[in-house]
Chimera marker file (.cmm) of the C-alpha trace (Angstrom):
<marker_set name="trace">
<marker id="1" x="161.750" y="97.948" z="56.296" r="1" g="1" b="0" radius="0.5"/>
<marker id="2" x="159.594" y="95.027" z="55.265" r="1" g="1" b="0" radius="0.5"/>
<marker id="3" x="160.527" y="95.413" z="51.577" r="1" g="1" b="0" radius="0.5"/>
<marker id="4" x="164.221" y="95.770" z="52.423" r="1" g="1" b="0" radius="0.5"/>
<marker id="5" x="164.072" y="92.534" z="54.389" r="1" g="1" b="0" radius="0.5"/>
<marker id="6" x="162.177" y="90.652" z="51.684" r="1" g="1" b="0" radius="0.5"/>
<marker id="7" x="164.262" y="91.945" z="48.806" r="1" g="1" b="0" radius="0.5"/>
<marker id="8" x="167.443" y="91.177" z="50.726" r="1" g="1" b="0" radius="0.5"/>
<marker id="9" x="166.273" y="87.591" z="51.195" r="1" g="1" b="0" radius="0.5"/>
<marker id="10" x="165.114" y="87.149" z="47.608" r="1" g="1" b="0" radius="0.5"/>
<marker id="11" x="168.066" y="88.880" z="45.934" r="1" g="1" b="0" radius="0.5"/>
<marker id="12" x="171.072" y="88.575" z="48.254" r="1" g="1" b="0" radius="0.5"/>
<marker id="13" x="173.619" y="89.180" z="45.473" r="1" g="1" b="0" radius="0.5"/>
<marker id="14" x="172.067" y="92.505" z="44.532" r="1" g="1" b="0" radius="0.5"/>
<marker id="15" x="171.348" y="93.946" z="47.956" r="1" g="1" b="0" radius="0.5"/>
<marker id="16" x="174.255" y="92.574" z="49.931" r="1" g="1" b="0" radius="0.5"/>
<marker id="17" x="177.144" y="92.709" z="47.520" r="1" g="1" b="0" radius="0.5"/>
<marker id="18" x="180.219" y="94.589" z="48.584" r="1" g="1" b="0" radius="0.5"/>
<marker id="19" x="182.839" y="96.133" z="46.343" r="1" g="1" b="0" radius="0.5"/>
<marker id="20" x="186.145" y="97.589" z="47.456" r="1" g="1" b="0" radius="0.5"/>
<marker id="21" x="187.562" y="100.416" z="45.369" r="1" g="1" b="0" radius="0.5"/>
<marker id="22" x="190.976" y="101.749" z="46.253" r="1" g="1" b="0" radius="0.5"/>
<marker id="23" x="191.811" y="105.321" z="45.392" r="1" g="1" b="0" radius="0.5"/>
<marker id="24" x="195.326" y="106.601" z="45.585" r="1" g="1" b="0" radius="0.5"/>
<marker id="25" x="196.997" y="109.960" z="45.436" r="1" g="1" b="0" radius="0.5"/>
<marker id="26" x="199.610" y="109.647" z="42.704" r="1" g="1" b="0" radius="0.5"/>
<marker id="27" x="201.929" y="111.836" z="40.679" r="1" g="1" b="0" radius="0.5"/>
<marker id="28" x="203.446" y="111.294" z="37.274" r="1" g="1" b="0" radius="0.5"/>
<marker id="29" x="207.214" y="111.810" z="37.297" r="1" g="1" b="0" radius="0.5"/>
<marker id="30" x="209.357" y="112.303" z="34.212" r="1" g="1" b="0" radius="0.5"/>
<marker id="31" x="213.144" y="112.715" z="34.223" r="1" g="1" b="0" radius="0.5"/>
<marker id="32" x="214.946" y="113.898" z="31.092" r="1" g="1" b="0" radius="0.5"/>
<marker id="33" x="217.988" y="115.858" z="29.959" r="1" g="1" b="0" radius="0.5"/>
<marker id="34" x="216.997" y="119.527" z="29.683" r="1" g="1" b="0" radius="0.5"/>
<marker id="35" x="219.358" y="122.378" z="28.800" r="1" g="1" b="0" radius="0.5"/>
<marker id="36" x="222.451" y="120.339" z="29.570" r="1" g="1" b="0" radius="0.5"/>
<marker id="37" x="221.315" y="118.942" z="32.927" r="1" g="1" b="0" radius="0.5"/>
<marker id="38" x="219.030" y="116.219" z="34.188" r="1" g="1" b="0" radius="0.5"/>
<marker id="39" x="215.649" y="117.610" z="35.193" r="1" g="1" b="0" radius="0.5"/>
<marker id="40" x="212.757" y="115.831" z="36.930" r="1" g="1" b="0" radius="0.5"/>
<marker id="41" x="209.207" y="117.036" z="36.359" r="1" g="1" b="0" radius="0.5"/>
<marker id="42" x="206.317" y="115.990" z="38.630" r="1" g="1" b="0" radius="0.5"/>
<marker id="43" x="202.622" y="116.401" z="37.962" r="1" g="1" b="0" radius="0.5"/>
<marker id="44" x="200.145" y="117.735" z="40.461" r="1" g="1" b="0" radius="0.5"/>
<marker id="45" x="198.434" y="115.157" z="42.667" r="1" g="1" b="0" radius="0.5"/>
<marker id="46" x="196.115" y="112.799" z="40.795" r="1" g="1" b="0" radius="0.5"/>
<marker id="47" x="193.234" y="111.281" z="42.766" r="1" g="1" b="0" radius="0.5"/>
<marker id="48" x="192.029" y="108.269" z="40.828" r="1" g="1" b="0" radius="0.5"/>
<marker id="49" x="191.474" y="104.566" z="41.257" r="1" g="1" b="0" radius="0.5"/>
<marker id="50" x="194.865" y="102.950" z="40.587" r="1" g="1" b="0" radius="0.5"/>
<marker id="51" x="193.847" y="100.499" z="37.845" r="1" g="1" b="0" radius="0.5"/>
<marker id="52" x="191.948" y="103.205" z="35.948" r="1" g="1" b="0" radius="0.5"/>
<marker id="53" x="194.942" y="105.527" z="36.137" r="1" g="1" b="0" radius="0.5"/>
<marker id="54" x="197.299" y="102.848" z="34.843" r="1" g="1" b="0" radius="0.5"/>
<marker id="55" x="194.940" y="102.019" z="31.963" r="1" g="1" b="0" radius="0.5"/>
<marker id="56" x="194.543" y="105.679" z="30.950" r="1" g="1" b="0" radius="0.5"/>
<marker id="57" x="198.294" y="106.287" z="31.041" r="1" g="1" b="0" radius="0.5"/>
<marker id="58" x="198.931" y="103.199" z="28.921" r="1" g="1" b="0" radius="0.5"/>
<marker id="59" x="196.151" y="104.072" z="26.478" r="1" g="1" b="0" radius="0.5"/>
<marker id="60" x="197.220" y="107.678" z="25.864" r="1" g="1" b="0" radius="0.5"/>
<marker id="61" x="200.932" y="107.028" z="26.324" r="1" g="1" b="0" radius="0.5"/>
<marker id="62" x="202.004" y="110.646" z="25.745" r="1" g="1" b="0" radius="0.5"/>
<marker id="63" x="201.739" y="113.756" z="27.896" r="1" g="1" b="0" radius="0.5"/>
<marker id="64" x="202.978" y="117.265" z="27.197" r="1" g="1" b="0" radius="0.5"/>
<marker id="65" x="205.000" y="119.350" z="29.629" r="1" g="1" b="0" radius="0.5"/>
<marker id="66" x="204.899" y="123.108" z="29.038" r="1" g="1" b="0" radius="0.5"/>
<marker id="67" x="208.041" y="124.732" z="30.470" r="1" g="1" b="0" radius="0.5"/>
<marker id="68" x="208.692" y="128.406" z="31.058" r="1" g="1" b="0" radius="0.5"/>
<marker id="69" x="211.920" y="128.953" z="29.052" r="1" g="1" b="0" radius="0.5"/>
<marker id="70" x="213.057" y="131.609" z="31.531" r="1" g="1" b="0" radius="0.5"/>
<marker id="71" x="212.446" y="129.455" z="34.626" r="1" g="1" b="0" radius="0.5"/>
<marker id="72" x="212.347" y="125.668" z="34.272" r="1" g="1" b="0" radius="0.5"/>
<marker id="73" x="210.870" y="125.358" z="37.764" r="1" g="1" b="0" radius="0.5"/>
<marker id="74" x="207.664" y="126.779" z="36.313" r="1" g="1" b="0" radius="0.5"/>
<marker id="75" x="206.022" y="124.110" z="34.214" r="1" g="1" b="0" radius="0.5"/>
<marker id="76" x="202.664" y="122.544" z="33.523" r="1" g="1" b="0" radius="0.5"/>
<marker id="77" x="202.178" y="118.806" z="33.126" r="1" g="1" b="0" radius="0.5"/>
<marker id="78" x="199.247" y="118.467" z="30.681" r="1" g="1" b="0" radius="0.5"/>
<marker id="79" x="197.311" y="115.407" z="31.837" r="1" g="1" b="0" radius="0.5"/>
<marker id="80" x="193.802" y="116.632" z="30.988" r="1" g="1" b="0" radius="0.5"/>
<marker id="81" x="192.991" y="113.249" z="29.438" r="1" g="1" b="0" radius="0.5"/>
<marker id="82" x="192.870" y="111.853" z="32.989" r="1" g="1" b="0" radius="0.5"/>
<marker id="83" x="189.881" y="114.015" z="33.949" r="1" g="1" b="0" radius="0.5"/>
<link id1="1" id2="2" r="1" g="1" b="0" radius="0.2"/>
<link id1="2" id2="3" r="1" g="1" b="0" radius="0.2"/>
<link id1="3" id2="4" r="1" g="1" b="0" radius="0.2"/>
<link id1="4" id2="5" r="1" g="1" b="0" radius="0.2"/>
<link id1="5" id2="6" r="1" g="1" b="0" radius="0.2"/>
<link id1="6" id2="7" r="1" g="1" b="0" radius="0.2"/>
<link id1="7" id2="8" r="1" g="1" b="0" radius="0.2"/>
<link id1="8" id2="9" r="1" g="1" b="0" radius="0.2"/>
<link id1="9" id2="10" r="1" g="1" b="0" radius="0.2"/>
<link id1="10" id2="11" r="1" g="1" b="0" radius="0.2"/>
<link id1="11" id2="12" r="1" g="1" b="0" radius="0.2"/>
<link id1="12" id2="13" r="1" g="1" b="0" radius="0.2"/>
<link id1="13" id2="14" r="1" g="1" b="0" radius="0.2"/>
<link id1="14" id2="15" r="1" g="1" b="0" radius="0.2"/>
<link id1="15" id2="16" r="1" g="1" b="0" radius="0.2"/>
<link id1="16" id2="17" r="1" g="1" b="0" radius="0.2"/>
<link id1="17" id2="18" r="1" g="1" b="0" radius="0.2"/>
<link id1="18" id2="19" r="1" g="1" b="0" radius="0.2"/>
<link id1="19" id2="20" r="1" g="1" b="0" radius="0.2"/>
<link id1="20" id2="21" r="1" g="1" b="0" radius="0.2"/>
<link id1="21" id2="22" r="1" g="1" b="0" radius="0.2"/>
<link id1="22" id2="23" r="1" g="1" b="0" radius="0.2"/>
<link id1="23" id2="24" r="1" g="1" b="0" radius="0.2"/>
<link id1="24" id2="25" r="1" g="1" b="0" radius="0.2"/>
<link id1="25" id2="26" r="1" g="1" b="0" radius="0.2"/>
<link id1="26" id2="27" r="1" g="1" b="0" radius="0.2"/>
<link id1="27" id2="28" r="1" g="1" b="0" radius="0.2"/>
<link id1="28" id2="29" r="1" g="1" b="0" radius="0.2"/>
<link id1="29" id2="30" r="1" g="1" b="0" radius="0.2"/>
<link id1="30" id2="31" r="1" g="1" b="0" radius="0.2"/>
<link id1="31" id2="32" r="1" g="1" b="0" radius="0.2"/>
<link id1="32" id2="33" r="1" g="1" b="0" radius="0.2"/>
<link id1="33" id2="34" r="1" g="1" b="0" radius="0.2"/>
<link id1="34" id2="35" r="1" g="1" b="0" radius="0.2"/>
<link id1="35" id2="36" r="1" g="1" b="0" radius="0.2"/>
<link id1="36" id2="37" r="1" g="1" b="0" radius="0.2"/>
<link id1="37" id2="38" r="1" g="1" b="0" radius="0.2"/>
<link id1="38" id2="39" r="1" g="1" b="0" radius="0.2"/>
<link id1="39" id2="40" r="1" g="1" b="0" radius="0.2"/>
<link id1="40" id2="41" r="1" g="1" b="0" radius="0.2"/>
<link id1="41" id2="42" r="1" g="1" b="0" radius="0.2"/>
<link id1="42" id2="43" r="1" g="1" b="0" radius="0.2"/>
<link id1="43" id2="44" r="1" g="1" b="0" radius="0.2"/>
<link id1="44" id2="45" r="1" g="1" b="0" radius="0.2"/>
<link id1="45" id2="46" r="1" g="1" b="0" radius="0.2"/>
<link id1="46" id2="47" r="1" g="1" b="0" radius="0.2"/>
<link id1="47" id2="48" r="1" g="1" b="0" radius="0.2"/>
<link id1="48" id2="49" r="1" g="1" b="0" radius="0.2"/>
<link id1="49" id2="50" r="1" g="1" b="0" radius="0.2"/>
<link id1="50" id2="51" r="1" g="1" b="0" radius="0.2"/>
<link id1="51" id2="52" r="1" g="1" b="0" radius="0.2"/>
<link id1="52" id2="53" r="1" g="1" b="0" radius="0.2"/>
<link id1="53" id2="54" r="1" g="1" b="0" radius="0.2"/>
<link id1="54" id2="55" r="1" g="1" b="0" radius="0.2"/>
<link id1="55" id2="56" r="1" g="1" b="0" radius="0.2"/>
<link id1="56" id2="57" r="1" g="1" b="0" radius="0.2"/>
<link id1="57" id2="58" r="1" g="1" b="0" radius="0.2"/>
<link id1="58" id2="59" r="1" g="1" b="0" radius="0.2"/>
<link id1="59" id2="60" r="1" g="1" b="0" radius="0.2"/>
<link id1="60" id2="61" r="1" g="1" b="0" radius="0.2"/>
<link id1="61" id2="62" r="1" g="1" b="0" radius="0.2"/>
<link id1="62" id2="63" r="1" g="1" b="0" radius="0.2"/>
<link id1="63" id2="64" r="1" g="1" b="0" radius="0.2"/>
<link id1="64" id2="65" r="1" g="1" b="0" radius="0.2"/>
<link id1="65" id2="66" r="1" g="1" b="0" radius="0.2"/>
<link id1="66" id2="67" r="1" g="1" b="0" radius="0.2"/>
<link id1="67" id2="68" r="1" g="1" b="0" radius="0.2"/>
<link id1="68" id2="69" r="1" g="1" b="0" radius="0.2"/>
<link id1="69" id2="70" r="1" g="1" b="0" radius="0.2"/>
<link id1="70" id2="71" r="1" g="1" b="0" radius="0.2"/>
<link id1="71" id2="72" r="1" g="1" b="0" radius="0.2"/>
<link id1="72" id2="73" r="1" g="1" b="0" radius="0.2"/>
<link id1="73" id2="74" r="1" g="1" b="0" radius="0.2"/>
<link id1="74" id2="75" r="1" g="1" b="0" radius="0.2"/>
<link id1="75" id2="76" r="1" g="1" b="0" radius="0.2"/>
<link id1="76" id2="77" r="1" g="1" b="0" radius="0.2"/>
<link id1="77" id2="78" r="1" g="1" b="0" radius="0.2"/>
<link id1="78" id2="79" r="1" g="1" b="0" radius="0.2"/>
<link id1="79" id2="80" r="1" g="1" b="0" radius="0.2"/>
<link id1="80" id2="81" r="1" g="1" b="0" radius="0.2"/>
<link id1="81" id2="82" r="1" g="1" b="0" radius="0.2"/>
<link id1="82" id2="83" r="1" g="1" b="0" radius="0.2"/>
</marker_set>
């Protein structure tokens, strides 16, 4: 306790700084013509700090969607670069 009190008095910026980090649950949505109709694909939920997510998406710029040719409701949004 004593050391916490002393160090807090001597170094207030280190021991009493506060940082707010906002995390959001997001999805990536992509709409495109597919087999003669407009199809929207949505990724699974992404839990990441918003600014980091935006930076990663801008940096990589491209994602792959793997679609089952027999059932376009079965697809995988490859966003492994976000992990």
